[in-house]
Backbone as a ProteinNet text record, in pm:
[ID]
protein_1_A
[PRIMARY]
XXXXXXXXXXXXXXXXXXXXXXXXXXXXXXXXXXXXXXXXXXXXXXXXXXXXXXXXXXXXXXXXXXXXXXXXXXXXXXXXXXXXXXXXXXXXXXXXXXXXXXXXXXXXXXXXXXXXXXXXXXXXXXXXXXXXXXXXXXXXXXXXXXXXXXXXXXXXXXXXXXXXXXXXXXXXXXXXXXXXXXXXXXXXXXXXXXXXXXXXXXXXXXXXXXXXXXXXXXXXXXXXXXXXXXXXXXXXXXXXXXXXXXXXXXXXXXXXXXXXXXXXXXXXXXXXXXXXXXXXXXXXXXX
[TERTIARY]
-983.3	-933.6	-802.7	-791.3	-671.4	-576.8	-450.8	-352.3	-337.4	-344.1	-320.5	-438.3	-552.5	-661	-617.8	-516.1	-470.5	-337.3	-283	-152.3	-164.7	-74.7	-76.6	-42.7	57.1	95.1	175.4	185.9	245.3	394.1	466.6	610.5	644	541.2	561.4	471.1	506.6	412.2	388.4	459	439.6	395.9	351.7	301.5	150.6	95.1	-47	-119.4	-242.7	-328.3	-437.4	-449.3	-551.6	-686.5	-795.9	-930.3	-994.6	-1061.1	-1123	-1268.5	-1316.1	-1455.1	-1533.6	-1653.9	-1739	-1873.5	-1939.9	-2073.2	-2177.8	-2305.5	-2411.9	-2414.5	-2358.4	-2356.1	-2239.1	-2154.7	-2041.2	-1917.3	-1922.5	-1806.7	-1724.9	-1597.8	-1512.1	-1555.4	-1571.4	-1611.7	-1489.5	-1501.3	-1391.7	-1398	-1287	-1279	-1228.8	-1305.5	-1263.7	-1146.3	-1026.7	-906	-891.3	-920.5	-897.3	-980.6	-1112.9	-1187.6	-1137.8	-1095.1	-1042	-914.2	-828	-702.4	-727.8	-820.5	-848	-919.7	-997.2	-1061.2	-957.8	-853.5	-746.9	-670.4	-643.2	-576.8	-658.8	-790.8	-877.7	-879.9	-880.8	-887.6	-768.7	-649.3	-528.2	-480.1	-563	-525.4	-540.6	-464.6	-470.9	-608.7	-684.5	-816	-917.4	-893	-989.2	-967.1	-840.4	-810.3	-859.2	-897.5	-945.7	-837.3	-878.4	-785.2	-759.4	-633.8	-598.8	-534	-567.3	-497.3	-369.9	-289.6	-164.5	-192.1	-300.6	-332.9	-384.2	-427.5	-481.9	-384.4	-258.7	-160.1	-158	-134.3	-114.2	17.6	28.5	147	191.4	319.6	376.9	391.4	357.1	358.4	440.3	514.7	588.6	530.8	477.5	413.1	495.3	491.2	540.9	430.1	385.7	284.4	350.3	332.5	387	270.6	251.2	136.5	146.2	29.5	20	-74	-38.6	-123.2	-193.2	-290.7	-374.5	-295.1	-342.1	-280.5	-306	-226	-246.1	-369.8	-456.6	-573.8	-530.8	-562.7	-519.4	-641.7	-642.2	-746.9	-685.6	-730.9	-671.8	-748.2	-675.2	-735.5	-757.6	-743.3	-756.7	-831.3	-884.2	-952.6	-850.1	-878.6	-787.1	-781.8	-663.7	-653.5	-681.1	-732.8	-768	-645.1	-534.5	-412.6	-324.1	-375.4	-301	-162.4	-161.5	-37	-14.6	91.4	118.9	30.2	48	-37.9	48.5	-15.6	46.7	-55.8	-12	-98.1	-33.5	-109.4	-58.8	-111.8	-49.8	-92.2	-60.9	-98.7	-70.1	80.8	122.5	265.3	290.9	415.2	445.2	426.6	392.6	385.1	432.4	495.5	547.9	510.9	492.1	464.7	514.9	588.1	635.2	550.2	500.1	408.8	454.8	440	459.7	327.8	272	139.9	141.7	46.8	24	-119.3	-136.7	-268.9	-304.9	-411.5	-457.7	-587.8	-590.9	-715.9	-819	-941.2	-1052.4	-1143.3	-1142.7	-1219.7	-1155	-1225.2	-1166.6	-1133.3	-1216.8	-1197.8	-1171.7	-1190.4	-1177	-1049.9	-982.3	-859	-867.2	-805.8	-793.1	-649.3	-631.5	-499.8	-467.4	-347.8	-299.5	-156.8	-116.4	19.6	56.9	175.4	226.9	297.5	314.5	370.9	445.9	534.8	604.4	589.2	544.6	517.9	585	608.2	663.9	569.6	513.1	423.2	492.9	438.8	499.7	389.7	430.2	336.9	406.4	325.4	378.6	320.5	406.6	365.2	431.1	355.7	405.3	371.9	460	436.1	476.1	400.7	429.2	412.4	518.3	517.4	570.1	483.5	527.9	584.6	633.6	703.9	612.1	481.7	389.1	351.7	373.5	335.4	450.6	570.9	685.6	759.8	837.9	902.6	1041	1075.6	1210.1	1211.1	1093.9	1086.8	1120.7	1103.3	1132.1	1024.6	1011.6	915	984	920.8	978.9	875	910.8	823.6	909.7	855.8	928.5	827	868.4	782.5	866.3	802.2	868.9	793.2	863.1	806	886.4	823.3	891.1	837.6	927	886.6	913.7	875.9	908.6	796.4	691.6	580	592.2	632.1	653.8	542.4	502.4	398	419.3	369.8	368.7	223.6	198.5	60.6	45.2	-64.9	-115.8	-241.4	-257.5	-370.7	-431	-558.9	-630.4	-731.4	-760.5	-847.1	-906.1	-1017.6	-1076.3	-1054.9	-1011.8	-977.5	-1058	-1114.8	-1180.4	-1085.5	-1041.1	-939.6	-1002.3	-983.5	-1044	-940.7	-939.4	-844.3	-911.2	-837.8	-881.2	-843.3	-721.7	-670.2	-561.3	-474.3	-371.9	-267.6	-248.7	-142.1	-191.9	-310.3	-355.4	-478.2	-488.6	-603.2	-605.3	-700	-710.3	-767.8	-757.4	-825.1	-880.6	-985.4	-1044.2	-1037.3	-985.9	-959	-1014	-1080.4	-1131.7	-1077.5	-1009	-944.6	-951.8	-888.1	-882.4	-737.9	-690.7	-555.5	-561.8	-471.2	-451.3	-309.1	-294.2	-163.2	-125	4.3	60.1	161.2	137.6	227.8	328.5	455.2	562.6	560.9	552.8	542.7	671.3	655.2	770.9	734.7	835	817.8	893.8	828.8	889.5	873.2	981.3	982.8	1028.3	951.1	983.6	978.4	1074	1070.6	1121.8	1073.6	1116.9	1165.9	1285.8	1346.9	1395.7	1404.1	1459.7	1597.1	1695	1830.3	1843.7	1879.2	1881.9	2023.6	2120.9	2258.9	2336.8	2469.8	2561.4	2536.9	2495.9	2474.9	2352.3	2263.3	2143.7	2021.3	1926.9	1803.4	1686.1	1571.9	1449.2	1345.1	1280.6	1183.9	1057.1	1010.7	888.1	776.5	813.1	713.7	769.7	682.5	723.4	607.9	635.8	532.9	590.1	504.7	539.3	432.9	476.3	385.4	429.5	332.7	357.5	286.8	361.3	306.9	250.7	123.4	53	77.2	43.3	67.1	-6.6	-123.6	-203.3	-167.9	-67.8	-28.8	-146.6	-218.1	-336.1	-302.2	-384.9	-382.1	-497	-467.9	-568	-617.2	-746	-806.1	-861.2	-840.4	-887.4	-914	-1017.3	-1041.3	-944.5	-915.4	-828.8	-899.3	-895.6	-952	-839	-832.7	-723.8	-778.2	-731.9	-763.7	-632.5	-609.5	-479.4	-493.6	-403.5	-386	-264.7	-273.7	-162.4	-129.4	-2.2	44.4	140.6	116.8	204	323.1	442.6	564.5	589.6	553.4	577.6	514.3	593.5	548	603.3	653	717	613.1	662.3	575.4	553	612.5	609.2	495.5	434.7	336.3	373.4	358.7	377.2	241.1	228	100.2	123.7	25.5	26.2	-117.3	-137.8	-273.2	-274.7	-385.8	-403.4	-468.8	-436.8	-494.8	-526.4	-628.6	-674.1	-698.2	-650.6	-677.1	-746	-862.2	-942.7	-964.4	-925	-942.1	-945.4	-1019.7	-1021.7	-921.8	-841.4	-743.9	-639.4	-609	-511.1	-374.1	-287.7	-156	-63.9	-89.3	-6.2	-92.3	-60.2	-128.9	-26.2	-59.5	35.9	-21.2	67.5	30.6	129.9	92.8	183.6	163.4	265.9	262	329.7	270.4	327.8	352.8	477.7	516.5	523.5	439	439	499.4	477.1	532.7	471.7	338.3	270	163	178.4	73.8	136.4	79.1	116.8	-8.3	-3.7	-116.1	-84.5	-186.2	-163	-278.1	-261.5	-364.5	-316.1	-395.2	-363.1	-347.9	-272.5	-244.4	-286.7	-347	-386.2	-353.1	-285.6	-252.3	-333.4	-415	-500.8	-440	-473.8	-425.7	-517.5	-487.1	-566.8	-470.7	-470.4	-370.8	-423.9	-363.7	-395.6	-272.6	-258.3	-141.4	-135.2	-21.6	3	59.6	18.6	63.5	124.6	252.3	319.3	400.1	423.6	500.1	498.2	529.3	540.3	483.2	433.5	380.5	454.2	489.1	557.4	468.8	429.3	344.2	424.2	367.6	438.9	434.4	344.5	338.8	365.9	436.2	471.7	350.5	323.6	207.5	223.7
-540.6	-642.1	-698	-827.9	-889.5	-926.9	-890.6	-914	-1061.4	-1148.3	-1288.9	-1356	-1283.4	-1339.3	-1358.8	-1285.2	-1290.9	-1363.4	-1413.8	-1477.2	-1627.4	-1700.1	-1845	-1891.9	-1831.7	-1864.6	-1749.3	-1744.4	-1629.5	-1615	-1728.1	-1716.6	-1680.3	-1667.2	-1617.7	-1497	-1381.6	-1271.1	-1198.4	-1232.9	-1157.2	-1244.4	-1368.7	-1454.9	-1446.7	-1379.1	-1355.3	-1476.2	-1494.5	-1600.8	-1536.5	-1575.4	-1521.7	-1583.9	-1512.8	-1561.9	-1585.7	-1698.8	-1733.4	-1691.5	-1638.8	-1598.8	-1712.3	-1737.5	-1841.5	-1782.5	-1844.7	-1800.6	-1878.9	-1858.7	-1920.9	-2071.2	-2125.5	-2270.5	-2335.8	-2255.8	-2311.3	-2322.6	-2289.8	-2295.5	-2168.1	-2182.6	-2064.8	-1961.2	-1836.9	-1729.8	-1672.5	-1645.1	-1585	-1434.2	-1378.2	-1232.9	-1172.5	-1081.9	-1022.1	-928	-975.9	-898.2	-783.2	-806.5	-704.4	-578.2	-587.4	-463.7	-389.7	-465.2	-400.8	-325.2	-384.9	-320.6	-190.3	-194.3	-72.9	32.2	-11	84.9	159.7	87.7	152.6	251.7	212.7	304.6	430.7	412.5	527.6	618.4	556.5	634.3	727.2	679.5	759.2	827.4	826.3	894	1043.9	1125.7	1271	1327.3	1263.1	1314.9	1291.6	1192.4	1160.6	1245.2	1274	1353.5	1496.2	1564	1701.1	1793.5	1887.3	1984.5	2093.3	2102.3	2191	2318.2	2429.1	2553.3	2557.1	2660.4	2671.3	2683	2754.6	2771.2	2641.3	2545.8	2420.2	2304.6	2332.4	2227	2129.1	2002.5	1904.6	1935	1888.3	1922	1808.3	1808.6	1716.1	1788.5	1718.8	1780	1696.5	1765.3	1700.8	1751.6	1659.2	1694.5	1643.4	1718.9	1673.2	1696.5	1588.6	1599.6	1577.1	1672.7	1665.1	1681.3	1583	1592.6	1498.1	1462.7	1372.6	1257.4	1141	1024.1	992.8	904.6	874.4	806	823	754.1	604	527.9	383.6	355.3	269.3	227	118.7	138.4	47.1	-22.7	-153.6	-234.6	-304.5	-266.8	-317.7	-439.2	-536	-653.1	-631.3	-508.5	-475.8	-344	-315.4	-189.4	-79.5	37.5	149.7	189.3	190.7	231.1	379.7	415.2	554.7	644.6	599	678.5	652.6	575	540.8	486.8	386.7	322	197.7	196.4	83.4	83.5	180.5	197.1	226.3	223.1	268.3	352	466	555.7	585.1	652.8	686.9	823.3	879.7	1008.1	1016.1	1126.4	1146.4	1147.9	1103.4	1093.2	1143.4	1179.2	1238.5	1140.3	1195.9	1118.7	1205.7	1142.6	1213.3	1132.8	1204	1134.5	1217.9	1152.4	1215.2	1163.5	1254.6	1216.8	1275.6	1196.9	1243.3	1225.9	1336.6	1332.3	1392.8	1348.4	1405.8	1455.6	1583.4	1645.4	1669	1606.5	1618.8	1696.9	1816.8	1893.9	1823.9	1818.2	1763.3	1872.5	1986.4	2102.6	2225.9	2337	2461.2	2452.1	2383	2380.4	2241.1	2136.4	2001.3	1933.8	1863.1	1791.3	1648.9	1556.9	1418.4	1399.1	1359.8	1352.1	1206.9	1162.3	1028.6	1038.4	941.9	948.4	830.5	842.3	742	813.7	742.3	806.1	703.7	756.8	677.5	749.6	677.8	741.6	672	748.5	698	739.5	639.9	665.5	624.5	669.2	637	612	564.5	547.8	585.7	627	675.6	594.7	546.4	476.9	542.3	555.4	618.7	530.3	434.6	351.2	424.4	396.9	458.8	352.9	328.6	231.5	303.3	329.8	407.4	316.4	380.3	306.8	217.2	245.4	161.2	34.1	35.2	-80.9	-178.5	-129.3	-219.3	-231.6	-333.7	-364.7	-301.7	-209.8	-152.8	-16.2	32.1	155.4	280.7	279.5	398.8	415.4	537.5	569.5	560	490.3	471.9	506.6	597.5	634.4	675.9	662.2	699	710.1	767.3	765.1	723.1	648.7	594.9	642	702.4	735	658.5	559.2	473.8	502.4	535.9	570.8	456.2	337.1	219.8	165.7	246.6	200.6	265.4	187.6	238.5	188.6	274.4	232.6	295.5	224.9	271.5	289.9	393.7	431.3	455.2	406.2	449	530.4	641.9	729.4	786.4	814	880.4	974.8	1086.4	1187.6	1276.3	1340.4	1446.6	1578.4	1678.9	1809	1919.7	2005.3	2126.9	2243.1	2306.2	2412.4	2544.4	2646.4	2776.7	2886.3	2984.1	3094.6	3221	3292.8	3425.3	3528.6	3512.2	3598.5	3520	3588.8	3519.5	3451.3	3498.5	3445	3353.2	3375.2	3307.7	3221.3	3113.6	3025.2	2922	2830.2	2724.4	2600.4	2486.8	2366.6	2288.3	2213.7	2117.5	1981.8	1883.9	1753.8	1640.7	1545.6	1426.4	1305	1216.8	1103.6	975.9	874.2	742.9	694.8	646.1	592.6	441.8	370.8	227.9	210.1	163.1	160.6	19.3	-8	-132.8	-97.5	-144.6	-121.7	-235.9	-201	-300	-377.5	-509.3	-593.5	-583	-573.3	-561.7	-596.9	-594.3	-632.1	-532.3	-485.8	-388.2	-436.2	-425.3	-468.8	-351.4	-318.8	-207.7	-256.6	-211	-249.2	-135	-131.4	-35.9	-117.2	-84.8	-163.7	-72.7	-129	-59.4	-116.8	-29.1	-73.1	-86.5	-204.1	-233.2	-243.5	-203.1	-204.2	-324.7	-311.2	-417.6	-459.9	-362.1	-389.5	-473.4	-489.5	-569.7	-480.9	-532.2	-459.9	-556.9	-505.8	-583.9	-519.3	-600.6	-550.1	-505	-383.1	-327.9	-321.8	-302.8	-291.1	-354.9	-424.7	-488.8	-486.7	-449.6	-449.4	-504	-566.4	-619.5	-575.3	-523.7	-483.5	-547.5	-598.2	-652.1	-562.1	-513.8	-423.2	-505	-484.2	-547.9	-698.7	-763.2	-906.3	-987.6	-942.4	-1016.5	-983.4	-897.2	-857.3	-805.6	-710	-654.4	-524.2	-493	-362.1	-280.2	-159.6	-74.6	32.2	63.4	168.9	275.4	401.9	511.1	635.2	713.2	840.7	947.7	1039.9	1153.3	1282	1380.1	1512	1614.3	1702.1	1800.3	1936	2039	2177.9	2254	2328.2	2394	2529.5	2618.9	2747.9	2737.7	2793.1	2787.2	2927.3	2941.4	3069.1	3042.8	3109.6	3098.4	3192.3	3142.1	3222.3	3295.6	3421.7	3504	3446.6	3444.1	3387.5	3247.3	3186.5	3055.6	2944.2	2820.2	2702.5	2653.5	2721.6	2672.6	2734.9	2651	2694.6	2634.2	2713.3	2663.8	2651	2556	2539.7	2500.2	2535.3	2503	2475	2364.8	2329.2	2229.1	2162.8	2062	1939.8	1823.7	1699.1	1607.8	1524.1	1431.8	1296.6	1190.7	1053	983.3	924.9	861.7	715.2	626.1	482.8	410.3	299.2	213.2	98.3	100.5	-6.1	-4.6	-121.6	-135.6	-167.9	-68.5	-88.3	-170.8	-171.9	-249.7	-298.7	-417.3	-476.1	-537.7	-542.7	-602.2	-620.1	-651.2	-674	-601.3	-586.6	-526.8	-594.1	-580.1	-630.2	-529.2	-508.9	-423.3	-510.2	-513.4	-603.9	-527.1	-567.6	-507.9	-600.3	-569.1	-648.7	-788	-792.6	-922.5	-930.3	-853.3	-846.7	-817.8	-878.6	-850.2	-803.5	-681.8	-626.7	-635.7	-665.6	-686.5	-628.7	-627	-577.3	-582.4	-525.1	-525.2	-382.2	-368.3	-239.2	-243.6	-135	-124.4	15.4	19.5	146.4	157.6	262.4	280	382.4	365.1	454.4	576	674.1	795.8	910.9	1009	1116	1245.5	1355.5	1487.9	1575.5	1670.1	1756	1857.4	1927.4	2026.4	1959.1	2010.6	1958.2	2073.4	2064	2170.2	2110.8	2192.4	2141.4	2235.2	2179.6	2259.2	2180.5	2254.2	2196.5	2256.1	2169.7	2212.9	2181.5	2284.6	2265.6	2203.4	2098.6	2028.3	2104.5	2201.2	2287	2430.9	2503.9	2641.2	2730.8	2812.4	2901.5	3015.5
-1813.8	-1907.5	-1856	-1845.8	-1793.8	-1907	-1890.6	-1994.1	-2024.5	-1920.5	-1945.9	-2015.7	-2033.8	-2113.9	-2258.4	-2303.7	-2440.8	-2454.9	-2346.2	-2351.3	-2333.6	-2396	-2387.8	-2248	-2187.2	-2051.2	-1994.5	-1861.1	-1796.8	-1826	-1849.7	-1871.9	-2015.3	-2102.7	-2237.5	-2256.9	-2196.2	-2189.5	-2319.5	-2426.9	-2548.6	-2665.6	-2637.8	-2743	-2745.4	-2845.3	-2851.9	-2907.6	-2863.7	-2912.8	-2997	-3119.4	-3206.4	-3177.2	-3207.3	-3188.7	-3324.1	-3341.1	-3467.5	-3467.2	-3581	-3594.6	-3658.6	-3610.1	-3665.6	-3703.5	-3800.4	-3837	-3759.7	-3791.5	-3713.3	-3729.3	-3835.1	-3853.8	-3784	-3719.7	-3648.1	-3733.1	-3864.4	-3950.7	-3936.6	-3968.6	-3961.7	-4063.8	-4019.3	-4109	-4179.1	-4306.3	-4382.6	-4370.1	-4330.7	-4315.4	-4445.9	-4508.2	-4635.6	-4615.8	-4641.9	-4615.8	-4714.2	-4843.7	-4945.3	-4922.4	-4898.6	-4871.1	-4747.9	-4644.9	-4525.4	-4556.7	-4640	-4677.2	-4752.2	-4849.5	-4926.3	-4841.2	-4741.3	-4652.1	-4568.8	-4524.1	-4447.9	-4536.5	-4662.1	-4753.8	-4775.7	-4790	-4812.2	-4690.7	-4571.6	-4449.5	-4434.1	-4472.6	-4453.9	-4582.3	-4684.5	-4807.9	-4791.3	-4864.8	-4849.3	-4876.6	-4968.1	-5000	-4890.6	-4807.4	-4701.4	-4577.2	-4544.7	-4426.7	-4445	-4337.1	-4348.6	-4403.1	-4488.7	-4544.3	-4440.3	-4397.6	-4287.7	-4339.4	-4274.4	-4302.2	-4219.3	-4240.6	-4164.8	-4015.2	-3980.7	-3839.8	-3777.4	-3861.1	-3810.9	-3829.2	-3838.6	-3860.6	-3744	-3775.7	-3669.8	-3598.8	-3475.2	-3398.1	-3308.2	-3276.8	-3179.8	-3046.1	-2938.3	-2806	-2708.6	-2624.3	-2516.9	-2384.6	-2304.4	-2178.2	-2060.5	-1951.9	-1822.8	-1721.5	-1657.6	-1553.6	-1418.2	-1328.7	-1193.6	-1096.9	-1009.4	-920.3	-802.8	-751.8	-637.9	-670.3	-618.5	-635	-503.5	-512.1	-397.9	-287.3	-165.6	-51.5	-59.7	10.3	18	103.7	52.1	128.6	226.1	353.9	459.3	519.1	512.6	574	695	814.6	937.1	990.1	1038.6	1101.9	1251	1296.5	1438.4	1451.3	1566.3	1592.5	1617.4	1562.9	1582.7	1729.6	1792	1932.5	1948.8	2065.3	2090.2	2082.7	2137.2	2139.7	2018.1	1922.4	1801.6	1836.1	1919	1958.9	1873.8	1798.1	1711.2	1589	1498.7	1381.6	1259.1	1142.6	1018.3	942.8	891.9	815.8	680.1	595.2	462.6	422	319.6	265.1	117.8	55.3	-86.4	-109.5	-227.5	-258.2	-400.2	-432.8	-564	-679.7	-795.5	-918.9	-1034.9	-1135.6	-1253.1	-1377.6	-1487.4	-1613.8	-1730.8	-1822.8	-1945.8	-2061.4	-2144.3	-2251.4	-2384.1	-2489.9	-2626.4	-2699.3	-2751.1	-2811.9	-2951.9	-3031.7	-3164.7	-3170.5	-3203.6	-3211.1	-3356.8	-3402.8	-3540.8	-3544.6	-3604.3	-3612	-3700.3	-3652.5	-3729.4	-3784	-3716.8	-3759.9	-3699.6	-3702.2	-3652.3	-3503.1	-3426.6	-3281.5	-3224.7	-3302.3	-3249.3	-3299.1	-3207.4	-3239.6	-3184.2	-3257.4	-3212.3	-3165.6	-3039.7	-2977.2	-2944	-2984.9	-2952.8	-2901.7	-2819.7	-2769.1	-2682.9	-2626.4	-2533.8	-2420	-2308.3	-2189	-2105.5	-2023.4	-1922.5	-1790.1	-1687	-1559.2	-1442.5	-1337.7	-1212.1	-1099.6	-1033	-921.1	-791	-679.4	-550.4	-447.8	-331.1	-221.3	-91.2	6	133	247.8	336.1	457.3	578	685.9	807.4	928.5	962	1080.9	1208.3	1316.1	1445.9	1554.8	1628.6	1738.4	1862.4	1960.3	2076.2	2184.9	2291.4	2396	2478.5	2477	2552.2	2475.1	2343.7	2263.5	2245.7	2233.3	2218.9	2352	2364.1	2492.2	2507	2415.6	2420.7	2485.8	2528.8	2606	2529.7	2398	2318.5	2211.5	2163.9	2059.8	1924.1	1830.8	1697.7	1592.2	1504.8	1393.3	1275.1	1156.9	1035.5	922.5	811.8	694.4	574.6	484.6	366.5	243.1	150.6	19.5	-84.2	-143.3	-239.4	-378.5	-470.7	-607.2	-703	-663.4	-743.4	-828.3	-856.4	-938.2	-1076.3	-1175.6	-1311.5	-1404	-1497.3	-1590.4	-1727.6	-1829.5	-1967.7	-2011	-2091.4	-2123.3	-2272.7	-2329.8	-2459.1	-2433.9	-2504	-2474.9	-2602.3	-2595.1	-2704.3	-2642.1	-2710.6	-2651.1	-2759.9	-2725.7	-2806.3	-2733.2	-2809	-2751	-2816.8	-2733.5	-2781.6	-2757.6	-2865.3	-2859.2	-2904.1	-2824.1	-2854	-2835.2	-2924.9	-2917.4	-2864.2	-2777.2	-2735.2	-2841	-2894.4	-3001.3	-3073.2	-3148.2	-3226.5	-3138.3	-3017.8	-2933.4	-2822.4	-2772.3	-2651.6	-2679.6	-2603.5	-2616	-2504.1	-2512.8	-2412.3	-2478.4	-2408.5	-2454.3	-2336	-2365.7	-2272.5	-2340.1	-2269.6	-2331.2	-2244.7	-2309.3	-2242.8	-2317	-2243.9	-2310.5	-2229.4	-2285.5	-2223.3	-2224.7	-2110.2	-2098.8	-2074.5	-2141.1	-2116.7	-2066.2	-1942.7	-1877.1	-1836.5	-1848.5	-1796.6	-1688.7	-1567.2	-1455.3	-1449	-1445.6	-1447.2	-1315.9	-1326.2	-1207.6	-1124.5	-993.4	-905.5	-762.6	-676.8	-536.1	-450	-341.9	-252.5	-108.9	-31.9	107.5	194.2	299	387.9	531.7	613.7	754.6	841.2	966.2	1067.9	1186.7	1235.7	1343.1	1454.6	1574.4	1690.8	1721.7	1738.4	1770.5	1922.1	1967.2	2110.6	2166.1	2086.4	2132.8	2084.2	2088.4	2047.5	1901.8	1819.1	1677.7	1647.1	1743	1723.8	1703.9	1625.9	1597.2	1603.8	1649	1655.2	1564.4	1482	1384.9	1454.8	1420.9	1475.5	1371.6	1245	1137.7	1012	938.9	814.2	715.5	591	487.3	357.2	279.3	147.3	47.7	-66.4	-172.7	-303.3	-378.2	-511.4	-611.4	-709.1	-810.2	-925.6	-956.5	-1068.2	-1070.4	-962.3	-949.5	-1055.6	-1100	-1198	-1342.4	-1365.3	-1501.3	-1581.8	-1526.7	-1591.6	-1665.1	-1764.3	-1828.8	-1771.8	-1727	-1662.7	-1758.9	-1751.8	-1831.7	-1738.4	-1775.6	-1690.7	-1775.3	-1741.4	-1810.4	-1763.5	-1853.5	-1820.6	-1860.7	-1772.3	-1799.9	-1791.3	-1892.2	-1895.8	-1937.8	-1869.1	-1901.2	-1906.8	-2015.4	-2031.8	-2099.5	-2062.6	-2129	-2220.1	-2340.7	-2436	-2487.4	-2528.3	-2583.5	-2697.6	-2809.9	-2926.3	-2910.4	-2944.4	-2933.7	-3065	-3068.1	-3185.1	-3311.4	-3420.4	-3547.8	-3569.1	-3464.7	-3477.8	-3475.2	-3487.6	-3481.9	-3339.5	-3243.4	-3106	-3026.2	-2943.5	-2844.8	-2709.4	-2605.6	-2469.4	-2402.4	-2313	-2243.9	-2098.5	-2017.5	-1875.8	-1834.4	-1764.8	-1725.6	-1612.2	-1600.7	-1497.5	-1558.4	-1503.8	-1553.3	-1435.7	-1455	-1352.3	-1416.8	-1353.6	-1394.3	-1278.2	-1305.5	-1201.2	-1236.6	-1146	-1169.3	-1036	-1033	-914.7	-928.3	-1032.9	-1054.7	-943.4	-889.9	-782.4	-843.2	-848.2	-908.5	-819.6	-688.3	-596	-479.7	-433.1	-318.9	-226	-97.7	-5	134	227.2	366.7	457.1	584.3	681.4	816.6	901	1037.9	1130.1	1248.3	1351.2	1473.5	1519.6	1627.9	1759.6	1855.6	1988.1	2091.5	2218.4	2327.3	2329.5	2333.9	2335.9	2227	2119.9	2018.3	1881.6	1778.3	1640	1566.5	1516.7	1441.1	1292	1213.3	1069.9	989.5	858.3	767.7	624.6	534.3	391.4	341.3	231.8	169.6	23	-25.2	-165.8	-217.4	-330.7	-395.3	-523.3	-536	-653.4	-749.7	-876.9	-982.3	-989.3	-907.9	-898.7	-876.4	-967.1	-955.5	-1015.3	-972.8	-1023.8	-1011.2	-1105.4	-1097.9	-1208.9	-1215.5	-1319.2	-1443.2	-1558	-1685.7	-1764.6	-1797.9	-1871.4	-1985.8	-2090.3	-2203.3	-2321.3	-2437.5	-2559.9	-2676	-2775.6	-2898.9	-3018.1	-3114.1	-3235.3	-3355.8	-3430.3	-3548.3	-3661.2	-3723.9	-3830	-3962.2	-3974.2	-4093.5	-4052.6	-4137.3	-4104.6	-4110.3	-4005.1	-4004.7	-4103.9
[MASK]
+++++++++++++++++++++++++++++++++++++++++++++++++++++++++++++++++++++++++++++++++++++++++++++++++++++++++++++++++++++++++++++++++++++++++++++++++++++++++++++++++++++++++++++++++++++++++++++++++++++++++++++++++++++++++++++++++++++++++++++++++++++++++++++++++++++++++++++++++++++++++++++++

């Protein structure tokens, strides 16, 4: 789903355009506002919500996810040299995410989880230009890890929670994340110093983060172990989570400058990550 499908124009990113409903005759359909209003009241009324015991109290959770994100996908406009002379490679890079969630029990073992998050993603590039490819007679290589990909997330999930005993338990959670990556621009270059304060560029790359201003959707899978602290309202948990998506959070190009040749290609960073998830839960009702 593209964000600008709902916006009047790109320079007014928060002015929404409403959609009108029509009936089969082409006339505007009237939406019954009053029944909808009373349905919402009924949905959130105390009598409609499930009656929870102290052990089934809803809770607020603070999560920290620490892991690795996918490597940058590199599409080269040239054939890979046998000796890998004048190339750029990539690998997995660090990612972090802070989450605030609310878990509402629906039954003894099932919970409905909603929340929001702020994340920082990164990408890694490793250009290598050897002495046979450039005219300066020296080998130049470096690696860059840039943590300039920021995103905000709304999430919802269903959780199956099971206890081993009064203190220990686990959950399995399947959810959906909707993320907006903050648009930005990143420029990276590698240069050779040739003396007298002069430098010659050997590698240059440009990446644009979320150039199309899109909202990305991705499934999330989480497995966690939890432990209750004594008779308190606090629980600690530790687990793992995975987010899988083909959404391209950043796109760009690169160039490698040799003696008599310039090699180029494109770069793509996908929203794909996995890592450890740790945090605490506070029960809103006293056990």
